[in-house]
N, C-alpha and C positions, 0 to 999 in steps of 0.2 A: 493600284493597291501596292504599297511596299511590301518587302518581304517580311519584314518584322511583323506587320499586320496579317500577312495572308498565311503564314505558318508557325503561329506561335504553339499551337498545341504539340506539334512535332518535337520542339525544343524543349518544351516542358516534360513531356510524357516520355519519350523515347528518341533516339537518335536513328535508329533503323526501322523501317517498316515494310511490310509487304503491300503493295497495292494490287487491288484485285477487281478490275472493271467486268462487272457480269452484265453481258449486253443479251439482246434476244437471241443471236446467233452464235456468239463465242465467248469465251472466257479468257481473259489474260493476265498473266500474273508477271509483276514486275517488283523488283525489290530495291528500295531507296534509302539513301542515308542522308540525313541533314547535316550540313556543314556548320561550322562556326558562324557563317555569315548568313545563314538561313537559306541558304541555296540547296537544291536537290541534286544528289549525286547517285546515279545508277550503279548498281554493284552487282548485277545479275541481268543476264540477258532476258528480254521479254519471251515469255513462253504460255503455252495454253493450248486450247482445243475447241472444237465445236460441242460444248456442253451447255450452252446458254437455256434462256427460256424457251426457245423453239423447240426443244427436246419435249418439253411438257406438252406444248402444242400438238405436236406430232403424236405424243402418247394418247392423248385425249381424242384426236381425230380417228386414231386407229381403233379405239375402242367403239367409237359411234359406228364405224365402218363394220366392226364385227358384229353390232347391235343391229343395222338397219339393212346393211348390204352394201358392197362398194358401187352397184348401179344407181341406188337409191341416192347415196351421198355425192356420188360424182354429178348427178343430173341437179341435185340442190346447189352443189357449189358453183356449177357452170351456168344455171339459169337463174339463181338468186342470189347474185354475188354480194348485194348490198346487205342482205340477211346474214350470209355467211361471214361477212366481216363484222357485223353486229355480234354475233356469236363470238367471235375471237376476242372482241372487245369486253363482252362479258367474262370470258374465260380469264382476261388478263386481271380483272378486278377480283376474281376468286383466287387466283394464284397468289396475289399480294396479301391475302385475309388468312389463308390457311395456316394453322400453326400445329406443332407437333402434337400436343397433347387434345386436340380436338376430337370428340367423340361422337357427335350428333350428326345427322346427315347435311349435306352441303346441296341445296336446290340451285339448279341452273336453268335459267329460261331459256327454252329451245325456239327456234323460229317456227312460225306457223307453217311456212312453206315445206320445212322438212317433213312435218307430219303428213301433209297433203300428198306429196310425191310418195311417200312411204304407203299410204293408203291406196294410191292410184296402182302403185306395182303389185302389193300383196293382198289388197282388200282387208287389210287388218288395222286397227289403231295402235298407237304406241303401248298403251297398256297390255292389249294382247299379245304384242310382240315380246314385252319384258317378261310376262308371265311364263310364256315359252321358251325364253332364252336362258344360256346357262349362269346370267347375271341376275336371276329373279331375286336372289337373296342379298345382292349388293346394291340394286337400285330400285327405285319406284317412281310412279308418274302421278302428277295431279295437274289437271287443266295443262298449261304450256311449259310445266318445268319436269325436270327429270332430277331426282334428289339421288346423290350419290353418298355412299357410306364414306366415311371421312378416311378409312384405311385404304379404300379403292382409290380415291382422289389422291390420296398422298403417294400411292404407287405410280402415279404420274410422273412425280418427281425423282423416283428411286435411282434409276439409271444417273441421270444428270447429275444430282448431288454425290453420288458414289464416285463419279469420274473427277468431279472438282476436287473432293477430299483426298482421293488418291493420288491426284498430280500435285496438289499442294503439299501432301506430306513428302512426295518425292524430292520437291524443291527444298523444303525444310531440313531434309535429312543431311544436306551440306553442311559440314562442321564450320563454315564461315557464318552461319546464321544461328549458330548455337545462342547468342545473346540478343537475337530478334524478339522484340517484345510485342509488336502491335501489327495487326492486319487491318488494312483499310479496305473496305468493301464498296464500291459505287456500281452505278448502271441500273438499268431498269429492273434486272432480276434480283439486285439488292434489295428491292422493295418487299421481296417474298419473305416473310417472317419464318417460314419453314426452312428457308436455305440459310437464313442468318442463325437460328436456332441449332440447325445441324452442324455449322461451323464452329459454334460456340462449344458443343457438346463434344467435338472432335478435336479441339484445340483448347482445353479449359485452361492452359497456362499462357494463353496469348489474350491480349485485349483486342477484341473484334470492335472496330469503329465503323459505324454506318451513319454518314451525314444526313442530314434533314434532306428530303428530297433528292434521295441517292440518283435517281433517274437524271437528274438535271447535272449532277456533280461532273461528269464526264465533259458536257457542252461548257460548262463555268469554267472548268479547268482549261479548255482549249481557248477560251477567251482571255484569261488571265495569261497564258502562255504567248498568246498573240501581241499583248501589251508588253510584256517582259520576256523575251525567249531565253535570256541569260539566267532565269530562274532555275534552269536544268543545266548545271554546269558540265557535266559529262555523262556519256552513254556507254552502255554496252552493247554493241552489235553481233547479231548472231553470225553474220557474213560480212566481209569486206572484200573490195577488190584486190587488196594487197598493194604493194609498191611496185610491182613488176609493170604496171601500164605506164610508169613514168620513163621516159627515154633518158639515159645518161646525155648531161650536157656536153654538146660538142661546140666550141667557140668558133669553128669553121662553118658550122651549118646553122645554129642557132643564134638570133639576136640576142643580146644582154637584156633587152626591155622584157623577154618572156621569163 
């Protein structure tokens, strides 16, 4: 794909944009400038931190541990690996559908094995555990589902979103970015409407762009870069070796061919 076909949106909308790959584990921020020839030029070193979607997973798991107990959850995760992975898959779907204004409860189908292990350890069913827990006002159970208050479920995202927004603000405070208009968000975590809505609320003067199937955008970009490595004409590196690794040329020691 030629440059003029691959990057028309940047040339038409704005010359500078921040790219944010929101992955499961990490969030990376880079700032790009589109040149007159349609190539991409990095104008800021890539930076970020461990604030991706796995933070939400960890918060969710910690909540379940508080509810059923560490020994119960550890046995479930160890002995029922397939059902544990299925629970994580269900959570991934719920993460993408949650929105800021949602008020009704969010049902999450729980593995039968978790309830069975819980009853073996405590002699109680999940309903009784919930009623006697500090979370009785925030969750309820029906058959194989636990329903979470929307506010409780959103709290699993809080630390991740706050860290992303705080870091992005610190980057955009640099005077060199005063004319930056667009923020392009890609990666699997970008499928979360709650994350995108939070970015829009925090940066109302920036145009937030989320491509279709944002989770595949990073892989597609890697393929395009593989076909046309020159599309990124310059980068800003955080660290370099410098020039001290190069020995001064000595005509008596070094062949001219080097």
